TORROTI-881622 format. One record per residue (C-alpha): residue in three letters; chain; x negated, y negated, z. Coordinates in pm, whole numbers, plus 50000, padded with zeros to 5 digits. Last residue first. Layout:
<nodes>
+------+-------+-------+-------+-------+
! rest ! kette !  east ! north !    up !
+------+-------+-------+-------+-------+
!  ala !     A !     X !     Y !     Z !
...
+------+-------+-------+-------+-------+
</nodes>
This chain:
<nodes>
+------+-------+-------+-------+-------+
! rest ! kette !  east ! north !    up !
+------+-------+-------+-------+-------+
!  lys !     A ! 25003 ! 04999 ! 50291 !
!  val !     A ! 25088 ! 04660 ! 50133 !
!  thr !     A ! 25465 ! 04693 ! 50162 !
!  met !     A ! 25461 ! 04769 ! 50534 !
!  gly !     A ! 25254 ! 04466 ! 50632 !
!  ala !     A ! 25459 ! 04362 ! 50934 !
!  asp !     A ! 25755 ! 04337 ! 50694 !
!  val !     A ! 25884 ! 03987 ! 50652 !
!  pro !     A ! 25841 ! 04010 ! 50276 !
!  leu !     A ! 25931 ! 03706 ! 50062 !
!  ala !     A ! 26078 ! 03770 ! 49717 !
!  val !     A ! 26031 ! 03430 ! 49549 !
!  gly !     A ! 26244 ! 03274 ! 49274 !
!  thr !     A ! 26210 ! 02929 ! 49427 !
!  val !     A ! 25959 ! 02745 ! 49645 !
!  tyr !     A ! 25919 ! 02378 ! 49556 !
!  arg !     A ! 26122 ! 02241 ! 49847 !
!  ala !     A ! 25977 ! 02489 ! 50095 !
!  glu !     A ! 25910 ! 02228 ! 50365 !
!  asp !     A ! 26243 ! 02078 ! 50260 !
!  ser !     A ! 26412 ! 02353 ! 50458 !
!  val !     A ! 26603 ! 02655 ! 50326 !
!  leu !     A ! 26293 ! 02872 ! 50292 !
!  trp !     A ! 26157 ! 02768 ! 50632 !
!  ala !     A ! 26477 ! 02854 ! 50819 !
!  val !     A ! 26499 ! 03186 ! 50635 !
!  ala !     A ! 26143 ! 03280 ! 50736 !
!  ala !     A ! 26212 ! 03191 ! 51100 !
!  ser !     A ! 26538 ! 03384 ! 51083 !
!  val !     A ! 26350 ! 03697 ! 50978 !
!  asp !     A ! 26130 ! 03679 ! 51286 !
!  arg !     A ! 26432 ! 03588 ! 51500 !
!  pro !     A ! 26597 ! 03916 ! 51403 !
!  glu !     A ! 26309 ! 04104 ! 51570 !
!  val !     A ! 26058 ! 04323 ! 51386 !
!  leu !     A ! 26058 ! 04698 ! 51431 !
!  pro !     A ! 25790 ! 04963 ! 51493 !
!  val !     A ! 25507 ! 04719 ! 51572 !
!  asp !     A ! 25136 ! 04788 ! 51528 !
!  leu !     A ! 25083 ! 04602 ! 51203 !
!  leu !     A ! 25076 ! 04817 ! 50889 !
!  asn !     A ! 25438 ! 04924 ! 50938 !
!  ser !     A ! 25557 ! 05283 ! 50942 !
!  met !     A ! 25756 ! 05453 ! 50664 !
!  asp !     A ! 25492 ! 05713 ! 50576 !
!  pro !     A ! 25664 ! 05966 ! 50352 !
!  gly !     A ! 25738 ! 06310 ! 50498 !
!  asp !     A ! 25480 ! 06535 ! 50664 !
!  ala !     A ! 25662 ! 06531 ! 50997 !
!  pro !     A ! 25984 ! 06637 ! 50830 !
!  leu !     A ! 26289 ! 06413 ! 50885 !
!  ser !     A ! 26546 ! 06532 ! 51139 !
!  ala !     A ! 26455 ! 06276 ! 51405 !
!  leu !     A ! 26510 ! 05996 ! 51154 !
!  leu !     A ! 26860 ! 06121 ! 51078 !
!  glu !     A ! 26954 ! 06146 ! 51446 !
!  gln !     A ! 26821 ! 05793 ! 51504 !
!  leu !     A ! 27029 ! 05672 ! 51212 !
!  ala !     A ! 27351 ! 05817 ! 51349 !
!  asp !     A ! 27284 ! 05717 ! 51710 !
!  asn !     A ! 27242 ! 05347 ! 51638 !
!  leu !     A ! 26956 ! 05098 ! 51658 !
!  ile !     A ! 26893 ! 05042 ! 51287 !
!  met !     A ! 27214 ! 04875 ! 51169 !
!  pro !     A ! 27273 ! 04768 ! 51531 !
!  thr !     A ! 26974 ! 04530 ! 51508 !
!  ser !     A ! 26600 ! 04550 ! 51580 !
!  val !     A ! 26484 ! 04500 ! 51222 !
!  gly !     A ! 26322 ! 04764 ! 51001 !
!  thr !     A ! 26105 ! 04597 ! 50736 !
!  pro !     A ! 26240 ! 04268 ! 50615 !
!  his !     A ! 26269 ! 04145 ! 50257 !
!  val !     A ! 26372 ! 03781 ! 50223 !
!  ser !     A ! 26510 ! 03643 ! 49897 !
!  asn !     A ! 26482 ! 03310 ! 49718 !
!  val !     A ! 26707 ! 03074 ! 49523 !
!  arg !     A ! 26653 ! 02697 ! 49496 !
!  ile !     A ! 26926 ! 02454 ! 49396 !
!  asn !     A ! 26794 ! 02144 ! 49223 !
!  his !     A ! 27088 ! 02154 ! 48980 !
!  lys !     A ! 26859 ! 02230 ! 48687 !
!  ala !     A ! 26708 ! 02508 ! 48898 !
!  leu !     A ! 27043 ! 02687 ! 48933 !
!  trp !     A ! 27036 ! 02937 ! 48647 !
!  asn !     A ! 26661 ! 03001 ! 48660 !
!  ala !     A ! 26660 ! 03070 ! 49034 !
!  trp !     A ! 26975 ! 03275 ! 48973 !
!  thr !     A ! 26783 ! 03504 ! 48737 !
!  lys !     A ! 26495 ! 03552 ! 48978 !
!  thr !     A ! 26695 ! 03607 ! 49295 !
!  leu !     A ! 26945 ! 03826 ! 49111 !
!  gly !     A ! 26664 ! 04056 ! 48999 !
!  val !     A ! 26519 ! 04079 ! 49349 !
!  ile !     A ! 26865 ! 04152 ! 49490 !
!  ala !     A ! 26894 ! 04438 ! 49239 !
!  his !     A ! 26613 ! 04619 ! 49420 !
!  lys !     A ! 26820 ! 04585 ! 49737 !
!  ser !     A ! 27129 ! 04736 ! 49578 !
!  ala !     A ! 26935 ! 05025 ! 49428 !
!  val !     A ! 26765 ! 05105 ! 49759 !
!  tyr !     A ! 27094 ! 05100 ! 49949 !
!  gly !     A ! 27277 ! 05299 ! 49684 !
!  asp !     A ! 27007 ! 05564 ! 49684 !
!  ala !     A ! 27028 ! 05582 ! 50063 !
!  gly !     A ! 27403 ! 05630 ! 50041 !
!  ala !     A ! 27368 ! 05891 ! 49767 !
!  asp !     A ! 27097 ! 06092 ! 49944 !
!  gly !     A ! 26836 ! 06182 ! 49683 !
!  ser !     A ! 26564 ! 06158 ! 49946 !
!  gly !     A ! 26352 ! 05856 ! 49850 !
!  gly !     A ! 26135 ! 05723 ! 50132 !
!  arg !     A ! 25860 ! 05549 ! 49940 !
!  gly !     A ! 25926 ! 05350 ! 49623 !
!  ile !     A ! 25840 ! 05000 ! 49745 !
!  leu !     A ! 25963 ! 04643 ! 49700 !
!  ala !     A ! 26341 ! 04664 ! 49733 !
!  met !     A ! 26310 ! 04913 ! 50021 !
!  thr !     A ! 26123 ! 04636 ! 50205 !
!  ser !     A ! 26467 ! 04485 ! 50226 !
!  gly !     A ! 26680 ! 04217 ! 50064 !
!  thr !     A ! 26879 ! 03937 ! 50221 !
!  leu !     A ! 26952 ! 03662 ! 49970 !
!  val !     A ! 26856 ! 03302 ! 50044 !
!  ile !     A ! 27018 ! 03007 ! 49867 !
!  ser !     A ! 26900 ! 02647 ! 49889 !
!  gly !     A ! 27052 ! 02313 ! 49806 !
!  gly !     A ! 27084 ! 02034 ! 49556 !
!  arg !     A ! 27288 ! 01720 ! 49623 !
!  gly !     A ! 27510 ! 01721 ! 49316 !
!  gln !     A ! 27826 ! 01802 ! 49508 !
!  glu !     A ! 27972 ! 01971 ! 49199 !
!  ile !     A ! 27677 ! 02210 ! 49178 !
!  met !     A ! 27702 ! 02303 ! 49546 !
!  ile !     A ! 28075 ! 02366 ! 49518 !
!  pro !     A ! 28028 ! 02575 ! 49205 !
!  ala !     A ! 27749 ! 02771 ! 49381 !
!  ala !     A ! 27948 ! 02867 ! 49691 !
!  ala !     A ! 28202 ! 03125 ! 49573 !
!  his !     A ! 27966 ! 03256 ! 49304 !
!  val !     A ! 27697 ! 03303 ! 49567 !
!  thr !     A ! 27922 ! 03501 ! 49797 !
!  asn !     A ! 28082 ! 03712 ! 49525 !
!  trp !     A ! 27742 ! 03813 ! 49387 !
!  val !     A ! 27623 ! 03902 ! 49738 !
!  gly !     A ! 27933 ! 04113 ! 49796 !
!  val !     A ! 27883 ! 04286 ! 49461 !
!  leu !     A ! 27532 ! 04380 ! 49575 !
!  asn !     A ! 27530 ! 04496 ! 49936 !
!  val !     A ! 27902 ! 04559 ! 49983 !
!  asp !     A ! 27994 ! 04709 ! 49645 !
!  leu !     A ! 27658 ! 04883 ! 49604 !
!  val !     A ! 27693 ! 05054 ! 49941 !
!  glu !     A ! 28047 ! 05170 ! 49863 !
!  arg !     A ! 27957 ! 05294 ! 49515 !
!  phe !     A ! 27679 ! 05526 ! 49634 !
!  ala !     A ! 27891 ! 05664 ! 49916 !
!  asp !     A ! 28190 ! 05718 ! 49688 !
!  pro !     A ! 27981 ! 05906 ! 49430 !
!  pro !     A ! 27823 ! 06114 ! 49711 !
!  ala !     A ! 28152 ! 06212 ! 49882 !
!  val !     A ! 28169 ! 06072 ! 50235 !
!  asp !     A ! 28142 ! 06338 ! 50506 !
!  lys !     A ! 27792 ! 06238 ! 50620 !
!  ala !     A ! 27885 ! 05878 ! 50704 !
!  val !     A ! 27691 ! 05607 ! 50517 !
!  met !     A ! 27375 ! 05448 ! 50657 !
!  gly !     A ! 27314 ! 05084 ! 50574 !
!  ile !     A ! 27566 ! 04807 ! 50523 !
!  gly !     A ! 27528 ! 04449 ! 50411 !
!  ala !     A ! 27616 ! 04087 ! 50480 !
!  asn !     A ! 27318 ! 03848 ! 50450 !
!  ala !     A ! 27395 ! 03606 ! 50170 !
!  val !     A ! 27242 ! 03300 ! 50336 !
!  val !     A ! 27379 ! 02998 ! 50152 !
!  ile !     A ! 27269 ! 02642 ! 50224 !
!  asp !     A ! 27408 ! 02305 ! 50119 !
!  val !     A ! 27784 ! 02362 ! 50137 !
!  gly !     A ! 28039 ! 02084 ! 50166 !
!  gly !     A ! 28174 ! 01850 ! 50431 !
!  leu !     A ! 28250 ! 02065 ! 50734 !
!  gln !     A ! 28625 ! 02119 ! 50702 !
!  glu !     A ! 28640 ! 02116 ! 50322 !
!  ala !     A ! 28335 ! 02340 ! 50293 !
!  gly !     A ! 28486 ! 02589 ! 50538 !
!  asp !     A ! 28810 ! 02600 ! 50342 !
!  ala !     A ! 28631 ! 02641 ! 50007 !
!  val !     A ! 28413 ! 02917 ! 50152 !
!  ala !     A ! 28713 ! 03102 ! 50291 !
!  ala !     A ! 28908 ! 03070 ! 49964 !
!  ala !     A ! 28613 ! 03195 ! 49758 !
!  met !     A ! 28573 ! 03497 ! 49987 !
!  thr !     A ! 28942 ! 03577 ! 49967 !
!  glu !     A ! 28928 ! 03575 ! 49587 !
!  ala !     A ! 28602 ! 03767 ! 49561 !
!  asp !     A ! 28703 ! 04051 ! 49794 !
!  arg !     A ! 28384 ! 04254 ! 49833 !
!  val !     A ! 28266 ! 04002 ! 50093 !
!  asp !     A ! 28537 ! 04128 ! 50328 !
!  val !     A ! 28646 ! 03823 ! 50525 !
!  glu !     A ! 28707 ! 03734 ! 50889 !
!  ala !     A ! 28643 ! 03360 ! 50881 !
!  thr !     A ! 28456 ! 03127 ! 51116 !
!  val !     A ! 28405 ! 02752 ! 51100 !
!  ile !     A ! 28120 ! 02611 ! 51306 !
!  arg !     A ! 28022 ! 02267 ! 51431 !
!  arg !     A ! 27694 ! 02204 ! 51611 !
!  asp !     A ! 27640 ! 02101 ! 51972 !
!  leu !     A ! 27388 ! 02381 ! 52035 !
!  ala !     A ! 27643 ! 02552 ! 52260 !
!  glu !     A ! 27874 ! 02540 ! 51957 !
!  val !     A ! 27638 ! 02773 ! 51771 !
!  glu !     A ! 27627 ! 03019 ! 52060 !
!  ser !     A ! 28006 ! 03014 ! 52100 !
!  ala !     A ! 28062 ! 03070 ! 51728 !
!  thr !     A ! 27828 ! 03369 ! 51733 !
!  glu !     A ! 28017 ! 03504 ! 52034 !
!  ala !     A ! 28347 ! 03465 ! 51847 !
!  leu !     A ! 28199 ! 03668 ! 51561 !
!  asp !     A ! 28111 ! 03947 ! 51804 !
!  ala !     A ! 28460 ! 03938 ! 51954 !
!  ala !     A ! 28608 ! 03973 ! 51604 !
!  thr !     A ! 28409 ! 04295 ! 51572 !
!  ala !     A ! 28086 ! 04404 ! 51409 !
!  leu !     A ! 28033 ! 04747 ! 51257 !
!  pro !     A ! 27998 ! 05076 ! 51444 !
!  tyr !     A ! 27772 ! 05338 ! 51280 !
!  ala !     A ! 27819 ! 05595 ! 51003 !
!  val !     A ! 27986 ! 05367 ! 50748 !
!  thr !     A ! 28248 ! 05518 ! 50514 !
!  glu !     A ! 28540 ! 05445 ! 50745 !
!  leu !     A ! 28462 ! 05073 ! 50727 !
!  gln !     A ! 28514 ! 04918 ! 51071 !
!  arg !     A ! 28641 ! 04567 ! 51118 !
!  cys !     A ! 28495 ! 04221 ! 51170 !
!  ile !     A ! 28443 ! 04155 ! 50796 !
!  asp !     A ! 28207 ! 03865 ! 50867 !
!  val !     A ! 28181 ! 03501 ! 50765 !
!  ala !     A ! 28023 ! 03207 ! 50948 !
!  ile !     A ! 28043 ! 02859 ! 50794 !
!  val !     A ! 27781 ! 02670 ! 50993 !
!  asp !     A ! 27672 ! 02317 ! 51078 !
!  ala !     A ! 27299 ! 02262 ! 51044 !
!  gly !     A ! 27073 ! 02073 ! 51286 !
!  glu !     A ! 26763 ! 02294 ! 51325 !
!  ser !     A ! 26921 ! 02471 ! 51623 !
!  ala !     A ! 27220 ! 02539 ! 51397 !
!  leu !     A ! 26985 ! 02707 ! 51149 !
!  arg !     A ! 26846 ! 02929 ! 51425 !
!  val !     A ! 27189 ! 03013 ! 51569 !
!  ala !     A ! 27337 ! 03106 ! 51233 !
!  his !     A ! 27029 ! 03303 ! 51128 !
!  ser !     A ! 27032 ! 03503 ! 51452 !
!  arg !     A ! 27401 ! 03572 ! 51410 !
!  gly !     A ! 27341 ! 03704 ! 51061 !
!  gln !     A ! 27035 ! 03906 ! 51159 !
!  gly !     A ! 27228 ! 04102 ! 51419 !
!  arg !     A ! 27581 ! 03986 ! 51503 !
!  ala !     A ! 27895 ! 03821 ! 51367 !
!  ala !     A ! 27726 ! 03641 ! 51078 !
!  gly !     A ! 27745 ! 03909 ! 50811 !
!  thr !     A ! 27772 ! 03618 ! 50570 !
!  ile !     A ! 27616 ! 03278 ! 50635 !
!  leu !     A ! 27725 ! 02948 ! 50476 !
!  ala !     A ! 27506 ! 02662 ! 50596 !
!  val !     A ! 27612 ! 02297 ! 50606 !
!  lys !     A ! 27340 ! 02032 ! 50616 !
!  gly !     A ! 27346 ! 01697 ! 50801 !
!  glu !     A ! 27036 ! 01776 ! 51008 !
!  leu !     A ! 26849 ! 02071 ! 50858 !
!  arg !     A ! 26494 ! 01985 ! 50965 !
!  gly !     A ! 26617 ! 01879 ! 51306 !
!  thr !     A ! 26614 ! 01517 ! 51426 !
!  met !     A ! 26420 ! 01466 ! 51747 !
+------+-------+-------+-------+-------+
</nodes>
C-alpha cells in the first residue's frame, strides 16, 4: 500500500534522537525520504547530555530499514549559512523539500551559566534556529512550486502561564516557545499563496532525554509541594514521542490539507486544566 507521504522529502532538525528520531522514522514509514540534521555535540551551557554522531547514525539506520533514503548532516541550527548549505545539499540529493519539521531545541541550562547567557542561549537554539531552518527550506519549496507543509515544535509552555520561576533558562524556554506560536501564524500568511501550510505542535512532557535526565529530575524534586500544578489532565505523567509523531504525520499529510496556522496541543489535557 502506498504511504500518505510517498514521493515527499522531509527535513527534520534535532533528528538524532527523541522526538526528532521518532518523527523521522514515522514519516519514513509513511513513504517520505529524510534530510536529518542534528548538532551531535555537547553545548557547555546545557545541563544534560545532547545527542551524538552515533545517535544520528542510528536514526539513519532505522530510516533505511524502512527502505527509504536519508541524508544526514551534523549542523548547529544557529548557524544560518551552514544550515542553508546542508538543506540545499540534502534537497539536491533527494529531489527537493516538501516537509519541514523544525524540532531542534534545548531545555534545562546548567546552573553555572550567567542568567543573560542562559536566556540568550535558549532563544538562539529554540527560536533563531527555527527561523534559520525555515528560511533555509522555504525558498526551495517556493521555487519547486509543489506546495508543502511546515511544522514547528512548540510546547505546552507556549500556551499556559503556569510554572514561572524567574530562572533565566526557563524564561528563555517559555519565551521561545511562545514565539513559535507567532511564527506559525505569520508564516502561515506568508506562505499560503505558495500552498505551503504552517502549523505547530505543543506537547506536554515527552519521554525523551530532555526530560529523563538527572539534572531535571533533581530540579523537579526541589520544587515546593504547593507549587504550580504541572500535571496532565489525563492520568499519564509523560506522553511518548510516537504520540507527537502521529500528530506531525497528520499535519504534513493531505488529510490536513486545509489546516494551517494552528497551534495543536498534544498534551494529555494539560492546557485545559
